N, CA, C and O atoms as a GROMACS GRO file, in nm:
protein
  276
    1UNK      N    1   0.084  -0.118   0.000
    1UNK     CA    2   0.000   0.000   0.000
    1UNK      C    3   0.088   0.124   0.000
    1UNK      O    4   0.205   0.118   0.037
    2UNK      N    5   0.031   0.235  -0.041
    2UNK     CA    6   0.106   0.360  -0.048
    2UNK      C    7   0.013   0.476  -0.014
    2UNK      O    8  -0.106   0.474  -0.048
    3UNK      N    9   0.068   0.577   0.052
    3UNK     CA   10  -0.004   0.702   0.076
    3UNK      C   11   0.096   0.816   0.081
    3UNK      O   12   0.216   0.793   0.098
    4UNK      N   13   0.047   0.937   0.066
    4UNK     CA   14   0.134   1.055   0.068
    4UNK      C   15   0.096   1.142   0.186
    4UNK      O   16  -0.021   1.176   0.205
    5UNK      N   17   0.197   1.179   0.266
    5UNK     CA   18   0.175   1.264   0.382
    5UNK      C   19   0.151   1.408   0.338
    5UNK      O   20   0.180   1.444   0.224
    6UNK      N   21   0.098   1.491   0.429
    6UNK     CA   22   0.071   1.632   0.398
    6UNK      C   23   0.196   1.706   0.353
    6UNK      O   24   0.186   1.800   0.274
    7UNK      N   25   0.314   1.665   0.401
    7UNK     CA   26   0.439   1.731   0.363
    7UNK      C   27   0.497   1.678   0.231
    7UNK      O   28   0.605   1.719   0.190
    8UNK      N   29   0.424   1.587   0.166
    8UNK     CA   30   0.467   1.533   0.037
    8UNK      C   31   0.550   1.407   0.047
    8UNK      O   32   0.582   1.347  -0.056
    9UNK      N   33   0.585   1.364   0.169
    9UNK     CA   34   0.663   1.242   0.184
    9UNK      C   35   0.574   1.122   0.154
    9UNK      O   36   0.454   1.123   0.181
   10UNK      N   37   0.634   1.018   0.097
   10UNK     CA   38   0.561   0.901   0.047
   10UNK      C   39   0.584   0.783   0.142
   10UNK      O   40   0.698   0.751   0.175
   11UNK      N   41   0.476   0.719   0.186
   11UNK     CA   42   0.483   0.601   0.271
   11UNK      C   43   0.442   0.478   0.191
   11UNK      O   44   0.342   0.481   0.119
   12UNK      N   45   0.519   0.371   0.204
   12UNK     CA   46   0.492   0.246   0.134
   12UNK      C   47   0.501   0.133   0.235
   12UNK      O   48   0.596   0.126   0.313
   13UNK      N   49   0.402   0.043   0.234
   13UNK     CA   50   0.405  -0.072   0.325
   13UNK      C   51   0.398  -0.200   0.244
   13UNK      O   52   0.353  -0.201   0.129
   14UNK      N   53   0.444  -0.308   0.305
   14UNK     CA   54   0.439  -0.437   0.239
   14UNK      C   55   0.490  -0.548   0.329
   14UNK      O   56   0.523  -0.525   0.445
   15UNK      N   57   0.496  -0.667   0.274
   15UNK     CA   58   0.544  -0.785   0.346
   15UNK      C   59   0.649  -0.853   0.261
   15UNK      O   60   0.636  -0.863   0.139
   16UNK      N   61   0.753  -0.899   0.327
   16UNK     CA   62   0.858  -0.972   0.260
   16UNK      C   63   0.887  -1.097   0.343
   16UNK      O   64   0.849  -1.102   0.460
   17UNK      N   65   0.952  -1.196   0.286
   17UNK     CA   66   0.988  -1.318   0.359
   17UNK      C   67   1.138  -1.323   0.374
   17UNK      O   68   1.212  -1.326   0.276
   18UNK      N   69   1.183  -1.324   0.499
   18UNK     CA   70   1.324  -1.345   0.532
   18UNK      C   71   1.326  -1.465   0.624
   18UNK      O   72   1.296  -1.453   0.743
   19UNK      N   73   1.362  -1.580   0.571
   19UNK     CA   74   1.352  -1.708   0.641
   19UNK      C   75   1.408  -1.700   0.783
   19UNK      O   76   1.520  -1.652   0.800
   20UNK      N   77   1.337  -1.744   0.883
   20UNK     CA   78   1.209  -1.815   0.879
   20UNK      C   79   1.089  -1.724   0.906
   20UNK      O   80   0.981  -1.773   0.939
   21UNK      N   81   1.106  -1.593   0.893
   21UNK     CA   82   0.999  -1.500   0.930
   21UNK      C   83   0.946  -1.419   0.812
   21UNK      O   84   1.015  -1.398   0.712
   22UNK      N   85   0.822  -1.374   0.828
   22UNK     CA   86   0.768  -1.273   0.738
   22UNK      C   87   0.801  -1.138   0.801
   22UNK      O   88   0.804  -1.127   0.924
   23UNK      N   89   0.826  -1.039   0.721
   23UNK     CA   90   0.861  -0.907   0.771
   23UNK      C   91   0.760  -0.806   0.718
   23UNK      O   92   0.745  -0.789   0.597
   24UNK      N   93   0.692  -0.741   0.809
   24UNK     CA   94   0.604  -0.631   0.775
   24UNK      C   95   0.692  -0.507   0.773
   24UNK      O   96   0.760  -0.478   0.872
   25UNK      N   97   0.692  -0.432   0.663
   25UNK     CA   98   0.780  -0.317   0.657
   25UNK      C   99   0.704  -0.192   0.614
   25UNK      O  100   0.601  -0.199   0.548
   26UNK      N  101   0.759  -0.080   0.654
   26UNK     CA  102   0.707   0.051   0.618
   26UNK      C  103   0.828   0.135   0.582
   26UNK      O  104   0.922   0.147   0.660
   27UNK      N  105   0.826   0.194   0.462
   27UNK     CA  106   0.935   0.280   0.418
   27UNK      C  107   0.880   0.418   0.387
   27UNK      O  108   0.766   0.433   0.344
   28UNK      N  109   0.965   0.519   0.410
   28UNK     CA  110   0.924   0.655   0.377
   28UNK      C  111   1.026   0.716   0.282
   28UNK      O  112   1.148   0.703   0.300
   29UNK      N  113   0.972   0.784   0.180
   29UNK     CA  114   1.054   0.848   0.079
   29UNK      C  115   1.025   0.998   0.079
   29UNK      O  116   0.914   1.040   0.108
   30UNK      N  117   1.126   1.076   0.046
   30UNK     CA  118   1.108   1.220   0.029
   30UNK      C  119   1.028   1.242  -0.098
   30UNK      O  120   1.017   1.152  -0.181
   31UNK      N  121   0.972   1.361  -0.114
   31UNK     CA  122   0.892   1.388  -0.234
   31UNK      C  123   0.976   1.384  -0.362
   31UNK      O  124   0.920   1.382  -0.472
   32UNK      N  125   1.107   1.382  -0.349
   32UNK     CA  126   1.196   1.368  -0.466
   32UNK      C  127   1.214   1.222  -0.506
   32UNK      O  128   1.270   1.193  -0.611
   33UNK      N  129   1.164   1.128  -0.421
   33UNK     CA  130   1.178   0.986  -0.448
   33UNK      C  131   1.294   0.920  -0.378
   33UNK      O  132   1.309   0.798  -0.384
   34UNK      N  133   1.378   0.998  -0.310
   34UNK     CA  134   1.490   0.941  -0.235
   34UNK      C  135   1.440   0.890  -0.100
   34UNK      O  136   1.341   0.942  -0.046
   35UNK      N  137   1.508   0.791  -0.045
   35UNK     CA  138   1.469   0.735   0.085
   35UNK      C  139   1.487   0.841   0.194
   35UNK      O  140   1.585   0.915   0.193
   36UNK      N  141   1.393   0.848   0.286
   36UNK     CA  142   1.400   0.942   0.398
   36UNK      C  143   1.473   0.872   0.513
   36UNK      O  144   1.411   0.800   0.591
   37UNK      N  145   1.604   0.893   0.523
   37UNK     CA  146   1.686   0.822   0.622
   37UNK      C  147   1.655   0.863   0.765
   37UNK      O  148   1.704   0.799   0.858
   38UNK      N  149   1.574   0.968   0.786
   38UNK     CA  150   1.537   1.008   0.922
   38UNK      C  151   1.421   0.925   0.977
   38UNK      O  152   1.386   0.938   1.094
   39UNK      N  153   1.362   0.841   0.894
   39UNK     CA  154   1.249   0.757   0.933
   39UNK      C  155   1.297   0.617   0.967
   39UNK      O  156   1.373   0.557   0.890
   40UNK      N  157   1.254   0.564   1.083
   40UNK     CA  158   1.293   0.428   1.121
   40UNK      C  159   1.444   0.413   1.123
   40UNK      O  160   1.516   0.498   1.175
   41UNK      N  161   1.493   0.303   1.065
   41UNK     CA  162   1.636   0.279   1.050
   41UNK      C  163   1.669   0.295   0.903
   41UNK      O  164   1.635   0.210   0.820
   42UNK      N  165   1.734   0.404   0.871
   42UNK     CA  166   1.770   0.435   0.731
   42UNK      C  167   1.650   0.433   0.638
   42UNK      O  168   1.660   0.388   0.523
   43UNK      N  169   1.536   0.481   0.686
   43UNK     CA  170   1.418   0.493   0.602
   43UNK      C  171   1.318   0.380   0.611
   43UNK      O  172   1.212   0.386   0.548
   44UNK      N  173   1.350   0.276   0.689
   44UNK     CA  174   1.262   0.159   0.697
   44UNK      C  175   1.231   0.122   0.841
   44UNK      O  176   1.320   0.118   0.926
   45UNK      N  177   1.104   0.096   0.868
   45UNK     CA  178   1.061   0.039   0.996
   45UNK      C  179   1.013  -0.103   0.965
   45UNK      O  180   0.936  -0.122   0.871
   46UNK      N  181   1.059  -0.202   1.042
   46UNK     CA  182   1.025  -0.342   1.013
   46UNK      C  183   0.980  -0.413   1.140
   46UNK      O  184   1.027  -0.385   1.250
   47UNK      N  185   0.887  -0.507   1.122
   47UNK     CA  186   0.836  -0.590   1.230
   47UNK      C  187   0.840  -0.734   1.184
   47UNK      O  188   0.774  -0.769   1.086
   48UNK      N  189   0.917  -0.818   1.254
   48UNK     CA  190   0.927  -0.959   1.217
   48UNK      C  191   0.809  -1.034   1.275
   48UNK      O  192   0.766  -1.008   1.387
   49UNK      N  193   0.757  -1.129   1.198
   49UNK     CA  194   0.643  -1.209   1.239
   49UNK      C  195   0.657  -1.347   1.176
   49UNK      O  196   0.714  -1.360   1.068
   50UNK      N  197   0.606  -1.450   1.242
   50UNK     CA  198   0.621  -1.585   1.188
   50UNK      C  199   0.499  -1.631   1.110
   50UNK      O  200   0.485  -1.750   1.082
   51UNK      N  201   0.409  -1.539   1.075
   51UNK     CA  202   0.292  -1.576   0.995
   51UNK      C  203   0.251  -1.457   0.909
   51UNK      O  204   0.308  -1.348   0.921
   52UNK      N  205   0.154  -1.477   0.825
   52UNK     CA  206   0.105  -1.368   0.741
   52UNK      C  207  -0.010  -1.294   0.806
   52UNK      O  208  -0.083  -1.221   0.739
   53UNK      N  209  -0.028  -1.313   0.937
   53UNK     CA  210  -0.137  -1.246   1.008
   53UNK      C  211  -0.125  -1.095   0.994
   53UNK      O  212  -0.226  -1.026   0.986
   54UNK      N  213  -0.003  -1.044   0.990
   54UNK     CA  214   0.019  -0.900   0.980
   54UNK      C  215   0.043  -0.857   0.835
   54UNK      O  216   0.141  -0.788   0.805
   55UNK      N  217  -0.045  -0.898   0.746
   55UNK     CA  218  -0.032  -0.863   0.605
   55UNK      C  219  -0.110  -0.736   0.578
   55UNK      O  220  -0.233  -0.741   0.569
   56UNK      N  221  -0.042  -0.621   0.566
   56UNK     CA  222  -0.116  -0.496   0.548
   56UNK      C  223  -0.188  -0.489   0.414
   56UNK      O  224  -0.129  -0.516   0.309
   57UNK      N  225  -0.314  -0.454   0.418
   57UNK     CA  226  -0.389  -0.440   0.295
   57UNK      C  227  -0.422  -0.294   0.267
   57UNK      O  228  -0.468  -0.260   0.159
   58UNK      N  229  -0.396  -0.209   0.367
   58UNK     CA  230  -0.418  -0.066   0.346
   58UNK      C  231  -0.326   0.014   0.438
   58UNK      O  232  -0.271  -0.039   0.535
   59UNK      N  233  -0.312   0.138   0.407
   59UNK     CA  234  -0.225   0.229   0.480
   59UNK      C  235  -0.298   0.362   0.487
   59UNK      O  236  -0.348   0.411   0.386
   60UNK      N  237  -0.303   0.421   0.607
   60UNK     CA  238  -0.375   0.548   0.622
   60UNK      C  239  -0.302   0.637   0.720
   60UNK      O  240  -0.216   0.592   0.796
   61UNK      N  241  -0.336   0.764   0.718
   61UNK     CA  242  -0.281   0.861   0.811
   61UNK      C  243  -0.396   0.918   0.893
   61UNK      O  244  -0.500   0.955   0.840
   62UNK      N  245  -0.375   0.926   1.024
   62UNK     CA  246  -0.472   0.992   1.110
   62UNK      C  247  -0.455   1.142   1.097
   62UNK      O  248  -0.355   1.188   1.041
   63UNK      N  249  -0.550   1.220   1.147
   63UNK     CA  250  -0.541   1.367   1.140
   63UNK      C  251  -0.418   1.420   1.211
   63UNK      O  252  -0.367   1.526   1.174
   64UNK      N  253  -0.369   1.347   1.314
   64UNK     CA  254  -0.251   1.392   1.388
   64UNK      C  255  -0.121   1.347   1.320
   64UNK      O  256  -0.012   1.372   1.374
   65UNK      N  257  -0.130   1.282   1.202
   65UNK     CA  258  -0.012   1.240   1.129
   65UNK      C  259   0.037   1.101   1.161
   65UNK      O  260   0.130   1.052   1.096
   66UNK      N  261  -0.023   1.035   1.260
   66UNK     CA  262   0.018   0.899   1.293
   66UNK      C  263  -0.023   0.803   1.181
   66UNK      O  264  -0.125   0.820   1.115
   67UNK      N  265   0.061   0.701   1.163
   67UNK     CA  266   0.044   0.604   1.056
   67UNK      C  267  -0.037   0.485   1.107
   67UNK      O  268  -0.012   0.434   1.216
   68UNK      N  269  -0.135   0.441   1.027
   68UNK     CA  270  -0.218   0.326   1.062
   68UNK      C  271  -0.206   0.224   0.951
   68UNK      O  272  -0.230   0.254   0.834
   69UNK      N  273  -0.169   0.100   0.990
   69UNK     CA  274  -0.162  -0.010   0.892
   69UNK      C  275  -0.281  -0.099   0.909
   69UNK      O  276  -0.296  -0.198   0.837
   0.00000   0.00000   0.00000
């Protein structure tokens, strides 16, 4: 999923498999398309999980700017 913040930064979420876990990830990019290294660890926030229970199907922003997966 993808959404754009009010400041033009781009948020992208998804799931990847890194054996033996699935990884839920969220990346943020500057409006120029470059990775925003101030977000998470070098632009990526990740959560390891051993199932696909945390498979994001949508991404949204609350009015206060908080991210909801």
